[in-house]
C-alpha positions in Angstrom: -77.3 24.0 44.6 -79.0 26.7 47.1 -80.1 24.4 50.2 -82.4 26.5 53.0 -82.5 24.2 56.1 -85.6 25.5 58.5 -86.5 24.3 62.1 -85.7 24.5 65.9 -82.1 25.7 67.4 -81.8 24.3 70.5 -79.5 23.5 73.4 -79.3 19.6 74.6 -79.2 18.9 78.2 -78.6 15.3 77.7 -79.2 12.5 80.7 -78.2 8.7 80.5 -80.2 6.6 82.8 -78.5 2.9 83.8 -81.4 0.8 83.0 -84.7 -0.3 81.0 -87.6 2.2 81.3 -89.5 -0.8 80.6 -88.8 -2.3 83.5 -90.2 0.6 85.4 -93.3 0.7 83.7 -96.6 -1.2 85.6 -98.7 -2.8 82.4 -102.2 -2.0 85.1 -100.9 1.8 85.6 -100.4 3.1 82.3 -102.7 5.5 82.6 -101.7 7.2 85.6 -97.5 6.7 85.9 -95.5 8.9 88.0 -91.8 8.3 87.8 -88.7 9.7 88.5 -85.5 8.5 87.1 -81.7 8.9 88.9 -79.2 9.1 86.3 -75.5 9.3 86.3 -74.3 12.4 83.4 -76.0 15.3 81.9 -73.7 16.6 79.2 -75.3 19.9 77.6 -74.8 20.1 73.7 -75.3 22.3 70.4 -78.9 20.8 68.9 -82.0 21.5 67.6 -82.7 19.7 64.3 -82.3 22.6 61.6 -78.9 23.5 63.7 -77.6 19.6 63.3 -78.9 19.1 59.6 -76.7 22.6 58.7 -73.9 21.5 60.8 -73.3 18.1 58.6 -74.0 19.3 55.6 -71.1 22.5 56.6 -69.1 19.8 57.9 -69.5 18.0 54.7 -68.6 21.2 52.3 -71.3 22.9 52.1 -72.8 25.8 52.8 -76.6 26.2 53.7 -78.6 28.4 54.8 -79.8 28.1 58.6 -83.7 29.6 59.4 -85.0 29.5 62.6 -85.6 31.3 65.6 -83.1 31.7 69.3 -82.7 34.3 72.0 -79.9 36.0 72.7 -77.9 34.2 73.5 -77.3 32.1 70.3 -73.9 34.0 69.7 -71.7 31.6 71.0 -73.3 28.9 69.2 -73.3 30.8 66.0 -70.1 31.6 66.1 -69.3 28.2 66.1 -71.8 26.8 63.6 -70.7 29.9 61.4 -66.5 28.5 62.0 -68.7 25.2 60.3 -70.2 26.5 56.8 -72.9 27.3 57.3 -75.2 30.8 57.0 -76.3 32.3 59.6 -77.6 35.5 58.3 -81.1 34.4 58.0 -81.3 33.8 61.5 -84.2 35.7 63.2 -83.1 36.8 66.7 -85.9 37.0 69.9 -85.8 40.0 72.4 -88.3 38.5 74.6 -87.4 34.5 74.9 -84.5 32.5 75.3 -83.3 29.4 72.8 -85.3 26.6 72.6 -84.1 23.8 75.2 -84.4 19.6 74.8 -84.2 17.4 77.9 -84.0 14.2 76.8 -83.3 10.6 78.8 -81.8 7.6 77.5 -81.6 4.1 78.9 -79.5 1.8 77.9 -81.0 0.4 75.5 -81.3 3.5 74.3 -85.0 4.5 74.3 -85.7 8.1 74.7 -87.8 10.2 77.0 -87.4 13.4 76.5 -89.5 17.3 76.4 -88.7 20.3 74.3 -89.5 23.5 75.8 -89.5 26.0 72.8 -88.7 29.7 74.0 -87.9 31.4 70.8 -88.9 28.9 69.0 -92.4 30.5 69.1 -91.7 33.2 66.6 -90.2 30.8 64.1 -93.5 31.6 62.4 -92.2 35.6 62.0 -89.5 34.6 58.9 -90.2 35.0 55.7 -88.5 33.0 52.8 -88.7 35.8 50.5 -86.2 37.9 51.6 -83.7 35.2 52.1 -84.0 33.6 48.7 -84.1 37.6 47.0 -80.6 38.1 49.1 -79.1 34.7 47.8 -80.2 34.8 43.9 -83.2 32.3 44.7 -83.8 28.8 46.4 -83.1 25.3 45.2 -84.4 23.7 48.0 -85.7 23.9 51.7 -86.6 21.7 54.4 -88.9 22.2 56.7 -87.7 20.4 59.9 -89.3 20.1 63.1 -90.2 23.7 64.6 -92.9 26.1 65.3 -95.8 23.9 63.6 -97.1 27.4 62.9 -93.9 28.0 61.2 -93.7 24.3 59.5 -97.2 24.9 57.9 -96.4 28.6 56.7 -93.3 27.5 55.2 -94.4 25.0 53.7 -97.2 27.1 52.3 -95.0 30.2 51.3 -92.8 28.0 49.0 -95.4 26.2 47.3 -97.1 29.7 46.3 -93.1 30.9 45.5 -92.6 27.2 43.8 -89.5 27.0 45.3 -89.2 22.6 45.8 -89.3 21.9 49.1 -88.4 18.7 52.1 -90.9 18.1 54.5 -89.5 16.4 58.1 -92.0 16.6 60.1 -90.7 14.2 62.5 -91.6 15.0 66.4 -93.9 17.3 65.5 -96.0 14.4 64.3 -97.6 13.9 67.7 -98.7 17.0 68.2 -100.0 18.2 64.6 -103.6 17.2 63.3 -104.1 15.0 60.6 -104.7 18.4 58.5 -102.1 19.8 59.0 -99.4 17.1 57.7 -101.3 16.3 54.8 -100.7 20.4 54.6 -96.8 19.5 55.1 -96.1 16.0 53.3 -99.2 17.6 49.8 -95.8 18.4 46.7 -92.8 17.7 48.4 -90.1 16.6 46.7 -89.1 14.6 49.0 -90.5 13.2 52.6 -87.8 12.5 55.7 -89.4 10.0 58.3 -88.5 6.7 60.2 -90.6 3.6 60.1 -92.1 4.4 62.8 -92.7 8.0 62.3 -94.0 6.8 58.6 -97.2 5.0 59.9 -97.7 7.6 61.9 -98.0 9.8 58.8 -100.3 6.9 57.2 -102.2 6.7 60.5 -103.5 10.6 61.2 -103.3 11.4 57.1 -105.8 8.7 56.3 -103.4 7.7 53.0 -102.0 4.3 51.8 -98.8 4.2 51.4 -99.8 4.2 48.0 -101.1 7.7 48.6 -98.7 9.7 49.7 -95.9 8.7 46.8 -98.6 9.6 44.9 -98.1 13.2 46.4 -94.2 13.5 46.9 -91.7 13.4 44.6 -89.3 10.9 46.8 -90.1 8.9 50.1 -87.1 8.3 52.0 -87.9 6.2 55.7 -84.9 5.7 58.0 -84.6 2.2 59.5 -82.1 2.7 62.3 -79.6 -0.1 62.0 -81.2 -1.6 59.2 -80.8 1.3 56.9 -82.7 3.1 54.2 -85.4 3.1 52.5 -85.7 5.0 49.1 -89.3 5.2 47.2 -90.6 7.1 43.7 -94.0 6.4 43.0 -94.0 3.8 39.9 -90.3 2.2 40.4 -88.8 -0.8 42.7 -87.8 0.2 46.1 -84.0 0.9 46.9 -82.8 -0.2 50.0 -79.6 1.4 51.2 -77.6 -0.8 54.5 -76.4 1.2 56.8 -72.1 2.1 56.7 -70.9 -0.7 59.9 -70.8 2.2 63.2 -66.9 1.9 65.2 -69.7 1.9 68.7 -73.2 3.4 69.4 -72.4 6.2 71.7 -76.5 8.3 71.6 -78.7 8.2 69.0 -79.6 12.2 69.7 -79.3 13.6 66.2 -78.6 10.5 64.8 -81.6 11.4 62.2 -80.5 15.1 61.6 -77.0 14.0 60.2 -78.8 10.7 58.1 -80.4 14.0 56.6 -77.3 15.6 56.1 -75.6 13.3 54.4 -78.2 12.8 52.2 -79.1 16.1 51.5 -75.1 17.2 50.6 -75.4 14.2 48.2 -78.5 15.4 46.6 -76.8 19.0 46.4 -74.1 17.4 44.4 -76.4 15.9 41.7 -75.1 12.6 43.3 -78.4 9.4 42.8 -80.4 8.1 45.2 -78.4 5.5 46.8 -74.9 7.5 46.5 -77.1 10.3 48.8 -78.6 7.5 51.0 -74.9 6.0 51.2 -73.4 9.6 52.8 -76.9 10.2 55.0 -75.8 6.8 56.7 -72.4 7.2 57.4 -72.9 10.8 58.4 -75.1 9.3 60.7 -72.3 6.4 61.5 -70.8 9.0 63.2 -73.5 10.7 65.5 -74.3 7.6 67.1 -70.6 7.3 68.3 -70.3 10.3 70.3 -72.4 12.4 73.2 -74.5 15.6 71.5 -75.8 15.7 67.8 -72.4 18.1 66.8 -69.7 16.6 69.1 -68.4 14.7 65.9 -65.7 15.5 62.9 -65.8 14.2 59.5 -61.9 13.6 58.2 -61.5 14.0 54.4 -59.2 11.2 54.7 -61.3 8.4 57.4 -65.2 9.6 55.5 -64.2 8.4 52.4 -62.1 4.8 53.4 -65.0 3.9 56.0 -67.0 4.5 52.5 -65.1 2.5 50.2 -65.4 -0.4 53.6 -69.1 0.3 53.3 -70.3 0.1 49.8 -67.2 -0.4 47.6 -64.4 1.6 45.8 -66.3 2.6 42.9 -68.4 4.3 45.6 -66.3 5.4 47.1 -64.5 7.0 44.2 -67.8 9.1 42.5 -67.9 10.1 46.6 -65.0 12.1 46.9 -65.6 14.2 43.5 -67.4 15.9 45.5 -66.8 15.5 49.3 -64.5 18.6 51.1 -64.7 17.6 54.9 -64.2 20.2 57.2 -61.5 17.6 58.6 -58.6 17.0 56.7 
């Protein structure tokens, strides 16, 4: 299955605040917040939604096609991704801007305050899907993950026009985009990804109820953090997939991207939706245990052993026929 992943490619600057953001807020003065946080550490990591998702898929043995815009400073990052199985031949290189930057501070409750500098990402709107599909002999699915808003709209519309199934993942751009644009991103999607908070945001900004959203998409996938994920289809009972137990919590950055990587990998293998949710959950757990969206390793034996512990031997046997982790 040829899966293209469009979206942001960025460098993450991750900081840790040894306290709680909520303790620093004054309820009567929320209209004029002025805060500065002294952080304990700064870690610079590879990131960006599309790059994180493609990296995870590559670590599971697939060859995803990464589509996004970067600066001329991308060379080392590109080499890293290609070593982990990612097709970077359709990444657009800007001659004017640096690769995007994500700056994020996480408190001790894993709440986050973040800013994003778009840089070269603003040029992603210039990328056409047609030549990419032609190079690959067609595309089976295009994921539209957070990116330059105009690029997200353009890729969605082009996928519709060319008859390419697409998955909508507006997540971080929901706050910025108006309801009419979110409706364009969601309507007709084969899959719709969000977390539980973003689910409510989609409904609020589009004016559509949960039932009306399900009328417009094939499968609605809603991640629930420590409660796992729900998968919904119109006219069918909601499917809840419990989380995979973690060995510890390091940082939540990139957890949602890793879930999508695992879900799409299992989808590419032709596995049922329950297995897709399970592979997504376990891949996400690996990211939660590390700082950074691409600092984890997926070892074949360990991954399958943890999968069996979480979801049973029969489920692990079904997945084992397909998964080819990057590490032994």
